[in-house]
MOPAC internal coordinates of N, CA, C and O (Angstrom, degrees):
PM7 1SCF
backbone

  N    0.0000 0     0.00 0     0.00 0    0    0    0
  C    1.4475 1     0.00 0     0.00 0    1    0    0
  C    1.5283 1   109.49 1     0.00 0    2    1    0
  O    1.2310 1   121.56 1   -27.95 1    3    2    1
  N    1.3044 1   114.62 1   152.05 1    3    2    1
  C    1.4547 1   120.62 1   176.20 1    5    3    2
  C    1.5261 1   109.49 1   -87.51 1    6    5    3
  O    1.2310 1   120.44 1     2.30 1    7    6    5
  N    1.2974 1   116.77 1  -177.70 1    7    6    5
  C    1.4587 1   121.75 1  -179.59 1    9    7    6
  C    1.5235 1   110.97 1   -72.33 1   10    9    7
  O    1.2310 1   120.52 1   -37.79 1   11   10    9
  N    1.3307 1   116.61 1   142.21 1   11   10    9
  C    1.4625 1   121.43 1   176.33 1   13   11   10
  C    1.5232 1   110.21 1   -63.63 1   14   13   11
  O    1.2310 1   121.33 1   -43.45 1   15   14   13
  N    1.3300 1   115.06 1   136.55 1   15   14   13
  C    1.4528 1   120.97 1   174.13 1   17   15   14
  C    1.5183 1   108.20 1  -128.47 1   18   17   15
  O    1.2310 1   120.97 1   -27.79 1   19   18   17
  N    1.3241 1   115.76 1   152.21 1   19   18   17
  C    1.4685 1   121.64 1  -177.01 1   21   19   18
  C    1.5325 1   109.34 1   -89.88 1   22   21   19
  O    1.2310 1   121.28 1   -44.96 1   23   22   21
  N    1.3519 1   115.15 1   135.04 1   23   22   21
  C    1.4635 1   122.76 1   179.84 1   25   23   22
  C    1.5166 1   109.43 1  -132.96 1   26   25   23
  O    1.2310 1   121.11 1   -15.77 1   27   26   25
  N    1.3199 1   115.49 1   164.23 1   27   26   25
  C    1.4623 1   122.49 1   175.59 1   29   27   26
  C    1.5245 1   107.26 1  -135.43 1   30   29   27
  O    1.2310 1   120.75 1   -35.17 1   31   30   29
  N    1.3200 1   116.17 1   144.83 1   31   30   29
  C    1.4603 1   121.43 1   176.95 1   33   31   30
  C    1.5256 1   108.67 1   -65.03 1   34   33   31
  O    1.2310 1   120.47 1   -44.90 1   35   34   33
  N    1.3246 1   116.71 1   135.10 1   35   34   33
  C    1.4654 1   120.49 1   178.18 1   37   35   34
  C    1.5341 1   108.35 1   -62.50 1   38   37   35
  O    1.2310 1   119.49 1   -39.23 1   39   38   37
  N    1.3398 1   118.57 1   140.77 1   39   38   37
  C    1.4737 1   121.21 1  -173.55 1   41   39   38
  C    1.5225 1   114.49 1   -63.30 1   42   41   39
  O    1.2310 1   119.48 1   162.02 1   43   42   41
  N    1.3283 1   118.60 1   -17.98 1   43   42   41
  C    1.4618 1   121.15 1   178.83 1   45   43   42
  C    1.5275 1   112.22 1   -91.90 1   46   45   43
  O    1.2310 1   119.86 1  -172.03 1   47   46   45
  N    1.3156 1   117.87 1     7.97 1   47   46   45
  C    1.4678 1   121.85 1  -175.80 1   49   47   46
  C    1.5287 1   111.94 1  -104.30 1   50   49   47
  O    1.2310 1   120.98 1  -119.43 1   51   50   49
  N    1.3164 1   115.73 1    60.57 1   51   50   49
  C    1.4626 1   120.27 1   176.80 1   53   51   50
  C    1.5199 1   110.02 1   -80.68 1   54   53   51
  O    1.2310 1   121.02 1   -18.23 1   55   54   53
  N    1.3259 1   115.65 1   161.77 1   55   54   53
  C    1.4648 1   122.35 1   177.16 1   57   55   54
  C    1.5192 1   108.68 1  -125.07 1   58   57   55
  O    1.2310 1   120.89 1   -21.40 1   59   58   57
  N    1.3187 1   115.91 1   158.60 1   59   58   57
  C    1.4551 1   122.09 1   169.73 1   61   59   58
  C    1.5264 1   106.53 1   -97.06 1   62   61   59
  O    1.2310 1   120.19 1   -46.67 1   63   62   61
  N    1.3391 1   117.25 1   133.33 1   63   62   61
  C    1.4641 1   119.05 1  -176.40 1   65   63   62
  C    1.5166 1   111.14 1  -147.91 1   66   65   63
  O    1.2310 1   121.60 1   -33.33 1   67   66   65
  N    1.3392 1   114.54 1   146.67 1   67   66   65
  C    1.4615 1   121.77 1   172.09 1   69   67   66
  C    1.5257 1   108.05 1  -134.46 1   70   69   67
  O    1.2310 1   121.29 1   -34.12 1   71   70   69
  N    1.3147 1   115.13 1   145.88 1   71   70   69
  C    1.4707 1   120.58 1   179.08 1   73   71   70
  C    1.5265 1   108.80 1   -82.31 1   74   73   71
  O    1.2310 1   120.80 1   -42.63 1   75   74   73
  N    1.3277 1   116.08 1   137.37 1   75   74   73
  C    1.4693 1   121.84 1   177.40 1   77   75   74
  C    1.5236 1   108.78 1   -79.95 1   78   77   75
  O    1.2310 1   120.84 1   -97.47 1   79   78   77
  N    1.3259 1   115.99 1    82.53 1   79   78   77
  C    1.4662 1   120.99 1  -178.60 1   81   79   78
  C    1.5246 1   111.69 1   -98.85 1   82   81   79
  O    1.2310 1   120.08 1  -165.29 1   83   82   81
  N    1.3174 1   117.46 1    14.71 1   83   82   81
  C    1.4591 1   121.56 1   178.20 1   85   83   82
  C    1.5261 1   110.51 1   -74.71 1   86   85   83
  O    1.2310 1   120.70 1   -23.93 1   87   86   85
  N    1.3214 1   116.27 1   156.07 1   87   86   85
  C    1.4604 1   121.32 1   174.26 1   89   87   86
  C    1.5205 1   106.96 1   -76.80 1   90   89   87
  O    1.2310 1   120.66 1   -87.07 1   91   90   89
  N    1.3184 1   116.34 1    92.93 1   91   90   89
  C    1.4575 1   121.63 1  -174.08 1   93   91   90
  C    1.5232 1   109.92 1  -146.20 1   94   93   91
  O    1.2310 1   121.14 1   -22.70 1   95   94   93
  N    1.3071 1   115.43 1   157.30 1   95   94   93
  C    1.4706 1   120.39 1   175.04 1   97   95   94
  C    1.5272 1   110.53 1   -79.61 1   98   97   95
  O    1.2310 1   120.41 1   171.00 1   99   98   97
  N    1.3239 1   116.82 1    -9.00 1   99   98   97
  C    1.4587 1   120.91 1  -179.32 1  101   99   98
  C    1.5208 1   110.75 1   130.38 1  102  101   99
  O    1.2310 1   121.32 1     8.57 1  103  102  101
  N    1.2908 1   115.08 1  -171.43 1  103  102  101
  C    1.4556 1   122.17 1  -176.60 1  105  103  102
  C    1.5210 1   108.40 1  -131.72 1  106  105  103
  O    1.2310 1   120.37 1   -60.44 1  107  106  105
  N    1.3257 1   116.90 1   119.56 1  107  106  105
  C    1.4649 1   121.66 1   176.97 1  109  107  106
  C    1.5218 1   108.14 1  -105.71 1  110  109  107
  O    1.2310 1   121.15 1   -45.15 1  111  110  109
  N    1.3407 1   115.40 1   134.85 1  111  110  109
  C    1.4582 1   119.91 1   179.28 1  113  111  110
  C    1.5204 1   109.41 1  -153.54 1  114  113  111
  O    1.2310 1   120.67 1   -21.28 1  115  114  113
  N    1.3244 1   116.32 1   158.72 1  115  114  113
  C    1.4617 1   121.92 1   179.40 1  117  115  114
  C    1.5178 1   109.75 1  -101.40 1  118  117  115
  O    1.2310 1   121.12 1   -54.22 1  119  118  117
  N    1.3279 1   115.47 1   125.78 1  119  118  117
  C    1.4608 1   121.89 1   179.72 1  121  119  118
  C    1.5237 1   107.72 1  -162.98 1  122  121  119
  O    1.2310 1   120.68 1   -27.27 1  123  122  121
  N    1.3055 1   116.30 1   152.73 1  123  122  121
  C    1.4634 1   122.68 1   176.73 1  125  123  122
  C    1.5235 1   112.46 1    57.37 1  126  125  123
  O    1.2310 1   120.89 1  -145.96 1  127  126  125
  N    1.3461 1   115.91 1    34.04 1  127  126  125
  C    1.4522 1   120.66 1   174.11 1  129  127  126
  C    1.5125 1   115.98 1    81.92 1  130  129  127
  O    1.2310 1   119.51 1  -170.91 1  131  130  129
  N    1.3390 1   118.55 1     9.09 1  131  130  129
  C    1.4641 1   120.62 1  -178.74 1  133  131  130
  C    1.5313 1   110.01 1  -161.87 1  134  133  131
  O    1.2310 1   120.61 1    -8.76 1  135  134  133
  N    1.3299 1   116.44 1   171.24 1  135  134  133
  C    1.4590 1   120.49 1   177.19 1  137  135  134
  C    1.5276 1   110.31 1   -77.53 1  138  137  135
  O    1.2310 1   121.17 1   -44.45 1  139  138  137
  N    1.3327 1   115.37 1   135.55 1  139  138  137
  C    1.4627 1   122.85 1   178.67 1  141  139  138
  C    1.5238 1   108.40 1  -111.26 1  142  141  139
  O    1.2310 1   120.57 1   -22.42 1  143  142  141
  N    1.3220 1   116.52 1   157.58 1  143  142  141
  C    1.4578 1   122.06 1  -179.09 1  145  143  142
  C    1.5221 1   110.21 1  -132.72 1  146  145  143
  O    1.2310 1   120.58 1   -63.88 1  147  146  145
  N    1.3237 1   116.49 1   116.12 1  147  146  145
  C    1.4598 1   121.46 1   170.65 1  149  147  146
  C    1.5144 1   108.05 1   -95.70 1  150  149  147
  O    1.2310 1   120.43 1   -48.58 1  151  150  149
  N    1.3175 1   116.78 1   131.42 1  151  150  149
  C    1.4648 1   121.77 1  -176.39 1  153  151  150
  C    1.5296 1   109.93 1   -96.94 1  154  153  151
  O    1.2310 1   119.78 1   -20.72 1  155  154  153
  N    1.3328 1   118.02 1   159.28 1  155  154  153
  C    1.4608 1   119.75 1   174.28 1  157  155  154
  C    1.5314 1   109.75 1   -54.67 1  158  157  155
  O    1.2310 1   120.44 1   -46.92 1  159  158  157
  N    1.3196 1   116.76 1   133.08 1  159  158  157
  C    1.4518 1   121.77 1  -178.42 1  161  159  158
  C    1.5160 1   114.24 1    93.51 1  162  161  159
  O    1.2310 1   119.96 1   164.15 1  163  162  161
  N    1.3391 1   117.68 1   -15.85 1  163  162  161
  C    1.4662 1   120.51 1   176.56 1  165  163  162
  C    1.5216 1   109.64 1   -68.28 1  166  165  163
  O    1.2310 1   120.51 1    -7.02 1  167  166  165
  N    1.2876 1   116.64 1   172.98 1  167  166  165
  C    1.4595 1   122.91 1  -178.76 1  169  167  166
  C    1.5225 1   110.51 1  -106.51 1  170  169  167
  O    1.2310 1   120.27 1   -44.63 1  171  170  169
  N    1.3350 1   117.10 1   135.37 1  171  170  169
  C    1.4490 1   123.78 1   172.68 1  173  171  170
  C    1.5245 1   106.38 1   -96.62 1  174  173  171
  O    1.2310 1   120.61 1   -61.01 1  175  174  173
  N    1.3184 1   116.44 1   118.99 1  175  174  173
  C    1.4591 1   123.01 1  -170.07 1  177  175  174
  C    1.5258 1   110.64 1  -116.10 1  178  177  175
  O    1.2310 1   120.98 1   -43.30 1  179  178  177
  N    1.3361 1   115.74 1   136.70 1  179  178  177
  C    1.4690 1   122.40 1   169.88 1  181  179  178
  C    1.5230 1   106.27 1  -112.65 1  182  181  179
  O    1.2310 1   121.12 1   -72.64 1  183  182  181
  N    1.3188 1   115.46 1   107.36 1  183  182  181
  C    1.4520 1   123.05 1  -178.05 1  185  183  182
  C    1.5312 1   108.19 1  -105.15 1  186  185  183
  O    1.2310 1   120.78 1   -97.49 1  187  186  185
  N    1.3428 1   116.11 1    82.51 1  187  186  185
  C    1.4764 1   121.74 1  -178.07 1  189  187  186
  C    1.5219 1   112.11 1    55.27 1  190  189  187
  O    1.2310 1   120.35 1  -135.88 1  191  190  189
  N    1.3418 1   116.94 1    44.12 1  191  190  189
  C    1.4547 1   121.85 1   177.73 1  193  191  190
  C    1.5111 1   114.53 1    94.99 1  194  193  191
  O    1.2310 1   119.70 1   167.50 1  195  194  193
  N    1.3057 1   118.17 1   -12.50 1  195  194  193
  C    1.4628 1   122.95 1   176.09 1  197  195  194
  C    1.5282 1   106.58 1   -93.21 1  198  197  195
  O    1.2310 1   120.06 1   -69.05 1  199  198  197
  N    1.3416 1   117.48 1   110.95 1  199  198  197
  C    1.4679 1   122.20 1  -172.51 1  201  199  198
  C    1.5287 1   109.66 1  -107.36 1  202  201  199
  O    1.2310 1   121.03 1   -46.63 1  203  202  201
  N    1.3455 1   115.63 1   133.37 1  203  202  201
  C    1.4549 1   121.75 1  -179.30 1  205  203  202
  C    1.5286 1   108.71 1  -163.86 1  206  205  203
  O    1.2310 1   120.73 1    -5.64 1  207  206  205
  N    1.3300 1   116.21 1   174.36 1  207  206  205
  C    1.4641 1   120.50 1   177.22 1  209  207  206
  C    1.5281 1   109.80 1  -104.05 1  210  209  207
  O    1.2310 1   121.46 1   -24.66 1  211  210  209
  N    1.3368 1   114.80 1   155.34 1  211  210  209
  C    1.4648 1   122.17 1   173.78 1  213  211  210
  C    1.5217 1   107.53 1  -129.59 1  214  213  211
  O    1.2310 1   120.87 1   -46.82 1  215  214  213
  N    1.3076 1   115.94 1   133.18 1  215  214  213
  C    1.4600 1   123.19 1   177.19 1  217  215  214
  C    1.5287 1   110.40 1   -49.33 1  218  217  215
  O    1.2310 1   120.27 1   -43.79 1  219  218  217
  N    1.3251 1   117.08 1   136.21 1  219  218  217
  C    1.4673 1   122.24 1  -174.91 1  221  219  218
  C    1.5248 1   112.88 1   -56.97 1  222  221  219
  O    1.2310 1   120.01 1   130.97 1  223  222  221
  N    1.3239 1   117.59 1   -49.03 1  223  222  221
  C    1.4651 1   120.04 1  -178.13 1  225  223  222
  C    1.5208 1   111.00 1   -64.36 1  226  225  223
  O    1.2310 1   120.49 1   138.76 1  227  226  225
  N    1.3096 1   116.66 1   -41.24 1  227  226  225
  C    1.4678 1   120.65 1   179.51 1  229  227  226
  C    1.5291 1   110.87 1   -63.30 1  230  229  227
  O    1.2310 1   120.39 1   134.55 1  231  230  229
  N    1.3374 1   116.87 1   -45.45 1  231  230  229
  C    1.4672 1   120.95 1   179.46 1  233  231  230
  C    1.5245 1   110.13 1   -62.75 1  234  233  231
  O    1.2310 1   120.45 1   132.52 1  235  234  233
  N    1.3296 1   116.75 1   -47.48 1  235  234  233
  C    1.4737 1   120.93 1  -177.33 1  237  235  234
  C    1.5257 1   112.03 1   -61.45 1  238  237  235
  O    1.2310 1   120.05 1   147.59 1  239  238  237
  N    1.3170 1   117.52 1   -32.41 1  239  238  237
  C    1.4645 1   121.59 1  -178.35 1  241  239  238
  C    1.5308 1   113.05 1   -82.24 1  242  241  239
  O    1.2310 1   119.68 1   159.58 1  243  242  241
  N    1.3354 1   118.21 1   -20.42 1  243  242  241
  C    1.4630 1   118.93 1  -170.07 1  245  243  242
  C    1.5308 1   114.86 1  -119.26 1  246  245  243
  O    1.2310 1   119.38 1   163.63 1  247  246  245
  N    1.3280 1   118.79 1   -16.37 1  247  246  245
  C    1.4698 1   121.60 1  -177.71 1  249  247  246
  C    1.5239 1   110.34 1  -113.09 1  250  249  247
  O    1.2310 1   121.10 1   -25.73 1  251  250  249
  N    1.3376 1   115.51 1   154.27 1  251  250  249
  C    1.4653 1   120.57 1   171.00 1  253  251  250
  C    1.5245 1   108.14 1  -135.24 1  254  253  251
  O    1.2310 1   121.11 1   -30.86 1  255  254  253
  N    1.3168 1   115.48 1   149.14 1  255  254  253
  C    1.4561 1   121.50 1  -178.47 1  257  255  254
  C    1.5257 1   109.74 1   -74.26 1  258  257  255
  O    1.2310 1   120.80 1   -46.89 1  259  258  257
  N    1.3429 1   116.08 1   133.11 1  259  258  257
  C    1.4704 1   121.22 1   179.55 1  261  259  258
  C    1.5259 1   111.63 1  -119.57 1  262  261  259
  O    1.2310 1   120.18 1   177.98 1  263  262  261
  N    1.3274 1   117.25 1    -2.02 1  263  262  261
  C    1.4583 1   123.58 1   178.73 1  265  263  262
  C    1.5107 1   108.04 1   179.90 1  266  265  263
  O    1.2310 1   119.98 1    -4.05 1  267  266  265
  N    1.3422 1   117.64 1   175.95 1  267  266  265
  C    1.4656 1   120.09 1  -179.93 1  269  267  266
  C    1.5337 1   111.18 1   -59.29 1  270  269  267
  O    1.2310 1   120.49 1   -67.58 1  271  270  269
  N    1.3268 1   116.67 1   112.42 1  271  270  269
  C    1.4580 1   122.13 1   179.49 1  273  271  270
  C    1.5182 1   114.64 1    72.15 1  274  273  271
  O    1.2310 1   119.70 1  -173.44 1  275  274  273
  N    1.3294 1   118.18 1     6.56 1  275  274  273
  C    1.4719 1   122.10 1  -177.43 1  277  275  274
  C    1.5267 1   109.02 1  -113.38 1  278  277  275
  O    1.2310 1   121.39 1   -44.51 1  279  278  277
  N    1.3347 1   114.95 1   135.49 1  279  278  277
  C    1.4583 1   121.17 1  -175.64 1  281  279  278
  C    1.5301 1   109.82 1  -136.10 1  282  281  279
  O    1.2310 1   121.61 1   -28.41 1  283  282  281
  N    1.3253 1   114.52 1   151.59 1  283  282  281
  C    1.4566 1   121.93 1   176.96 1  285  283  282
  C    1.5211 1   108.35 1  -128.14 1  286  285  283
  O    1.2310 1   121.29 1   -45.67 1  287  286  285
  N    1.3132 1   115.13 1   134.33 1  287  286  285
  C    1.4664 1   119.43 1   174.54 1  289  287  286
  C    1.5238 1   107.21 1   -73.88 1  290  289  287
  O    1.2310 1   120.12 1   -62.75 1  291  290  289
  N    1.3226 1   117.37 1   117.25 1  291  290  289
  C    1.4638 1   120.95 1  -172.77 1  293  291  290
  C    1.5245 1   113.45 1  -108.06 1  294  293  291
  O    1.2310 1   119.63 1   168.99 1  295  294  293
  N    1.3005 1   118.31 1   -11.01 1  295  294  293
  C    1.4625 1   119.68 1   178.58 1  297  295  294
  C    1.5216 1   109.21 1   -91.67 1  298  297  295
  O    1.2310 1   120.08 1   -28.22 1  299  298  297
  N    1.3222 1   117.46 1   151.78 1  299  298  297
  C    1.4657 1   119.29 1   178.25 1  301  299  298
  C    1.5250 1   110.75 1   -70.05 1  302  301  299
  O    1.2310 1   121.22 1   -18.61 1  303  302  301
  N    1.3231 1   115.26 1   161.39 1  303  302  301
  C    1.4608 1   122.41 1   172.82 1  305  303  302
  C    1.5225 1   107.61 1  -125.23 1  306  305  303
  O    1.2310 1   121.10 1   -16.26 1  307  306  305
  N    1.3100 1   115.50 1   163.74 1  307  306  305
  C    1.4640 1   122.08 1   175.50 1  309  307  306
  C    1.5161 1   106.17 1  -119.83 1  310  309  307
  O    1.2310 1   120.48 1   -45.55 1  311  310  309
  N    1.3348 1   116.69 1   134.45 1  311  310  309
  C    1.4597 1   120.12 1  -174.26 1  313  311  310
  C    1.5222 1   111.17 1  -141.50 1  314  313  311
  O    1.2310 1   121.87 1   -24.38 1  315  314  313
  N    1.3218 1   114.03 1   155.62 1  315  314  313
  C    1.4588 1   121.78 1   175.16 1  317  315  314
  C    1.5190 1   107.71 1  -145.24 1  318  317  315
  O    1.2310 1   120.84 1   -28.75 1  319  318  317
  N    1.3265 1   115.99 1   151.25 1  319  318  317
  C    1.4588 1   120.64 1   178.89 1  321  319  318
  C    1.5175 1   109.82 1   -83.48 1  322  321  319
  O    1.2310 1   121.01 1   -40.74 1  323  322  321
  N    1.3169 1   115.67 1   139.26 1  323  322  321
  C    1.4634 1   121.50 1   178.23 1  325  323  322
  C    1.5220 1   109.54 1   -77.95 1  326  325  323
  O    1.2310 1   120.45 1   -44.77 1  327  326  325
  N    1.3229 1   116.75 1   135.23 1  327  326  325
  C    1.4602 1   119.90 1   177.58 1  329  327  326
  C    1.5282 1   112.02 1   -97.86 1  330  329  327
  O    1.2310 1   120.36 1   179.13 1  331  330  329
  N    1.3429 1   116.91 1    -0.87 1  331  330  329
  C    1.4607 1   122.71 1   173.80 1  333  331  330
  C    1.5302 1   108.14 1  -142.35 1  334  333  331
  O    1.2310 1   120.45 1   -11.21 1  335  334  333
  N    1.3159 1   116.75 1   168.79 1  335  334  333
  C    1.4673 1   122.12 1   173.51 1  337  335  334
  C    1.5188 1   108.86 1   -89.93 1  338  337  335
  O    1.2310 1   120.39 1   -21.75 1  339  338  337
  N    1.3291 1   116.85 1   158.25 1  339  338  337
  C    1.4532 1   119.63 1   178.16 1  341  339  338
  C    1.5139 1   112.17 1   173.02 1  342  341  339
  O    1.2310 1   120.93 1    19.46 1  343  342  341
  N    1.3212 1   115.82 1  -160.54 1  343  342  341
  C    1.4614 1   123.19 1   177.31 1  345  343  342
  C    1.5165 1   108.51 1  -122.89 1  346  345  343
  O    1.2310 1   120.98 1   -34.19 1  347  346  345
  N    1.3376 1   115.73 1   145.81 1  347  346  345
  C    1.4611 1   121.79 1   178.83 1  349  347  346
  C    1.5181 1   107.46 1  -123.11 1  350  349  347
  O    1.2310 1   120.15 1   -45.22 1  351  350  349
  N    1.3232 1   117.31 1   134.78 1  351  350  349
  C    1.4645 1   121.99 1  -179.01 1  353  351  350
  C    1.5294 1   109.85 1   -87.52 1  354  353  351
  O    1.2310 1   120.49 1   -71.64 1  355  354  353
  N    1.3417 1   116.67 1   108.36 1  355  354  353
  C    1.4622 1   122.43 1   178.69 1  357  355  354
  C    1.5263 1   109.44 1   -97.97 1  358  357  355
  O    1.2310 1   120.16 1    -1.71 1  359  358  357
  N    1.3272 1   117.31 1   178.29 1  359  358  357
  C    1.4633 1   121.21 1   176.77 1  361  359  358
  C    1.5238 1   111.68 1   -67.00 1  362  361  359
  O    1.2310 1   120.07 1   158.78 1  363  362  361
  N    1.3390 1   117.47 1   -21.22 1  363  362  361
  C    1.4635 1   121.91 1  -178.16 1  365  363  362
  C    1.5294 1   112.71 1   -96.53 1  366  365  363
  O    1.2310 1   119.63 1   160.81 1  367  366  365
  N    1.3201 1   118.32 1   -19.19 1  367  366  365
  C    1.4589 1   121.94 1  -178.02 1  369  367  366
  C    1.5170 1   110.64 1   149.23 1  370  369  367
  O    1.2310 1   120.43 1     6.05 1  371  370  369
  N    1.3314 1   116.78 1  -173.95 1  371  370  369
  C    1.4636 1   120.99 1   177.11 1  373  371  370
  C    1.5182 1   110.08 1   -72.93 1  374  373  371
  O    1.2310 1   120.62 1   -37.67 1  375  374  373
  N    1.3327 1   116.41 1   142.33 1  375  374  373
  C    1.4594 1   122.00 1   176.66 1  377  375  374
  C    1.5199 1   108.79 1  -131.47 1  378  377  375
  O    1.2310 1   121.20 1   -51.45 1  379  378  377
  N    1.3163 1   115.31 1   128.55 1  379  378  377
  C    1.4590 1   120.87 1  -179.62 1  381  379  378
  C    1.5271 1   110.31 1   -79.48 1  382  381  379
  O    1.2310 1   120.40 1   -34.99 1  383  382  381
  N    1.3232 1   116.83 1   145.01 1  383  382  381
  C    1.4560 1   121.92 1   173.79 1  385  383  382
  C    1.5228 1   109.30 1  -139.31 1  386  385  383
  O    1.2310 1   121.10 1   -20.37 1  387  386  385
  N    1.3137 1   115.49 1   159.63 1  387  386  385
  C    1.4647 1   123.18 1  -179.67 1  389  387  386
  C    1.5168 1   109.88 1  -112.85 1  390  389  387
  O    1.2310 1   120.59 1   -20.17 1  391  390  389
  N    1.3101 1   116.47 1   159.83 1  391  390  389
  C    1.4565 1   121.29 1   174.35 1  393  391  390
  C    1.5259 1   109.10 1   -53.78 1  394  393  391
  O    1.2310 1   119.94 1   -47.28 1  395  394  393
  N    1.3339 1   117.72 1   132.72 1  395  394  393
  C    1.4585 1   122.47 1  -179.14 1  397  395  394
  C    1.5199 1   113.75 1    95.36 1  398  397  395
  O    1.2310 1   120.25 1   160.30 1  399  398  397
  N    1.3452 1   117.13 1   -19.70 1  399  398  397
  C    1.4676 1   119.58 1   174.59 1  401  399  398
  C    1.5292 1   108.73 1   -67.59 1  402  401  399
  O    1.2310 1   120.95 1   -12.34 1  403  402  401
  N    1.3195 1   115.80 1   167.66 1  403  402  401
  C    1.4553 1   120.92 1   179.99 1  405  403  402
  C    1.5195 1   110.20 1  -104.46 1  406  405  403
  O    1.2310 1   120.86 1   -41.20 1  407  406  405
  N    1.3300 1   115.97 1   138.80 1  407  406  405
  C    1.4514 1   121.83 1   169.08 1  409  407  406
  C    1.5246 1   104.58 1  -100.84 1  410  409  407
  O    1.2310 1   121.19 1   -60.35 1  411  410  409
  N    1.3306 1   115.34 1   119.65 1  411  410  409
  C    1.4631 1   122.83 1  -172.68 1  413  411  410
  C    1.5257 1   108.73 1  -110.23 1  414  413  411
  O    1.2310 1   120.99 1   -41.63 1  415  414  413
  N    1.3326 1   115.71 1   138.37 1  415  414  413
  C    1.4641 1   121.28 1  -179.99 1  417  415  414
  C    1.5216 1   109.18 1  -126.21 1  418  417  415
  O    1.2310 1   120.25 1   -41.99 1  419  418  417
  N    1.3201 1   117.13 1   138.01 1  419  418  417
  C    1.4580 1   121.09 1   175.87 1  421  419  418
  C    1.5216 1   112.10 1   -76.33 1  422  421  419
  O    1.2310 1   120.31 1   166.46 1  423  422  421
  N    1.3235 1   117.02 1   -13.54 1  423  422  421
  C    1.4654 1   121.73 1  -178.16 1  425  423  422
  C    1.5237 1   110.10 1  -130.88 1  426  425  423
  O    1.2310 1   119.89 1   -34.41 1  427  426  425
  N    1.3284 1   117.82 1   145.59 1  427  426  425
  C    1.4636 1   120.11 1  -177.43 1  429  427  426
  C    1.5310 1   114.02 1   -67.44 1  430  429  427
  O    1.2310 1   119.88 1   167.20 1  431  430  429
  N    1.3380 1   117.83 1   -12.80 1  431  430  429
  C    1.4679 1   120.69 1   177.74 1  433  431  430
  C    1.5307 1   111.96 1   -86.17 1  434  433  431
  O    1.2310 1   120.54 1  -164.75 1  435  434  433
  N    1.3349 1   116.57 1    15.25 1  435  434  433
  C    1.4777 1   124.23 1   178.94 1  437  435  434
  C    1.5388 1   112.02 1    67.04 1  438  437  435
  O    1.2310 1   120.02 1  -148.54 1  439  438  437
  N    1.3287 1   117.57 1    31.46 1  439  438  437
  C    1.4653 1   120.73 1   175.60 1  441  439  438
  C    1.5266 1   109.36 1  -105.78 1  442  441  439
  O    1.2310 1   121.10 1   -17.81 1  443  442  441
  N    1.3334 1   115.49 1   162.19 1  443  442  441
  C    1.4625 1   123.46 1  -179.34 1  445  443  442
  C    1.5320 1   110.04 1    54.82 1  446  445  443
  O    1.2310 1   121.38 1  -118.54 1  447  446  445
  N    1.3254 1   114.96 1    61.46 1  447  446  445
  C    1.4549 1   120.95 1  -174.96 1  449  447  446
  C    1.5108 1   114.87 1  -109.26 1  450  449  447
  O    1.2310 1   121.49 1   -12.46 1  451  450  449
  N    1.3421 1   114.75 1   167.54 1  451  450  449
  C    1.4558 1   122.72 1   179.22 1  453  451  450
  C    1.5344 1   108.42 1  -164.90 1  454  453  451
  O    1.2310 1   119.69 1   -32.34 1  455  454  453
  N    1.3386 1   118.19 1   147.66 1  455  454  453
  C    1.4593 1   119.97 1   177.06 1  457  455  454
  C    1.5314 1   111.42 1   -86.40 1  458  457  455
  O    1.2310 1   120.90 1   -29.30 1  459  458  457
  N    1.3346 1   115.89 1   150.70 1  459  458  457
  C    1.4585 1   122.69 1   176.43 1  461  459  458
  C    1.5262 1   107.85 1  -135.66 1  462  461  459
  O    1.2310 1   120.79 1   -48.75 1  463  462  461
  N    1.3251 1   116.10 1   131.25 1  463  462  461
  C    1.4643 1   121.73 1   178.60 1  465  463  462
  C    1.5275 1   108.80 1   -56.74 1  466  465  463
  O    1.2310 1   120.59 1   -38.42 1  467  466  465
  N    1.3341 1   116.48 1   141.58 1  467  466  465
  C    1.4585 1   122.32 1  -170.63 1  469  467  466
  C    1.5278 1   114.21 1   -53.55 1  470  469  467
  O    1.2310 1   119.18 1   126.88 1  471  470  469
  N    1.3349 1   119.17 1   -53.12 1  471  470  469
  C    1.4704 1   119.66 1  -176.54 1  473  471  470
  C    1.5298 1   111.66 1   -65.97 1  474  473  471
  O    1.2310 1   119.96 1   145.63 1  475  474  473
  N    1.3377 1   117.67 1   -34.37 1  475  474  473
  C    1.4581 1   120.73 1   177.19 1  477  475  474
  C    1.5292 1   109.81 1   -67.07 1  478  477  475
  O    1.2310 1   120.19 1   136.59 1  479  478  477
  N    1.3138 1   117.25 1   -43.41 1  479  478  477
  C    1.4652 1   120.84 1   179.07 1  481  479  478
  C    1.5274 1   110.27 1   -56.96 1  482  481  479
  O    1.2310 1   120.24 1   133.56 1  483  482  481
  N    1.3290 1   117.15 1   -46.44 1  483  482  481
  C    1.4677 1   121.02 1  -177.71 1  485  483  482
  C    1.5235 1   112.13 1   -66.47 1  486  485  483
  O    1.2310 1   119.83 1   154.94 1  487  486  485
  N    1.3355 1   117.93 1   -25.06 1  487  486  485
  C    1.4651 1   122.09 1   174.98 1  489  487  486
  C    1.5245 1   111.05 1   -76.88 1  490  489  487
  O    1.2310 1   120.26 1   140.52 1  491  490  489
  N    1.3215 1   117.11 1   -39.48 1  491  490  489
  C    1.4651 1   122.43 1  -173.60 1  493  491  490
  C    1.5218 1   114.71 1   -83.00 1  494  493  491
  O    1.2310 1   119.88 1   147.80 1  495  494  493
  N    1.3328 1   117.84 1   -32.20 1  495  494  493
  C    1.4552 1   121.18 1  -169.77 1  497  495  494
  C    1.5245 1   112.37 1  -123.09 1  498  497  495
  O    1.2310 1   121.59 1   -24.84 1  499  498  497
  N    1.3418 1   114.56 1   155.16 1  499  498  497
  C    1.4605 1   122.01 1   173.70 1  501  499  498
  C    1.5285 1   107.87 1  -134.17 1  502  501  499
  O    1.2310 1   121.00 1   -26.07 1  503  502  501
  N    1.3393 1   115.70 1   153.93 1  503  502  501
  C    1.4750 1   119.97 1   178.85 1  505  503  502
  C    1.5175 1   109.87 1   -58.53 1  506  505  503
  O    1.2310 1   120.54 1   -38.67 1  507  506  505
  N    1.3260 1   116.57 1   141.33 1  507  506  505
  C    1.4560 1   123.45 1   178.94 1  509  507  506
  C    1.5244 1   107.46 1  -120.36 1  510  509  507
  O    1.2310 1   121.08 1   -85.53 1  511  510  509
  N    1.3037 1   115.55 1    94.47 1  511  510  509
  C    1.4721 1   119.61 1  -174.59 1  513  511  510
  C    1.4917 1   112.48 1  -104.00 1  514  513  511
  O    1.2310 1   120.10 1   180.00 1  515  514  513

């Protein structure tokens, strides 16, 4: 891996999201090369057609509402490019990544992380210096 660098979500990269407040054991789905698990209270997110869940605490700490059902990630992230392919253990499950993709962390201590495909990362994020 390369050195961690600080990034911020581009201001035009909002998502549509709803909280899973249904009486349910959760939501299981296949994505990113493995089974994912959304828990009760997590957020179901539509990120320009890419649909997935985000852990409730992580979403609450990093996103703010900018319109009805629309949210923007307002906290910085720290990211590094992967120099090999592999799997990363997220709060929702294992996620596959390829060499050159970015491993993104919500915290500078490399916690609360997830991989993002390289071209998508460059569309969603900009350096925050």
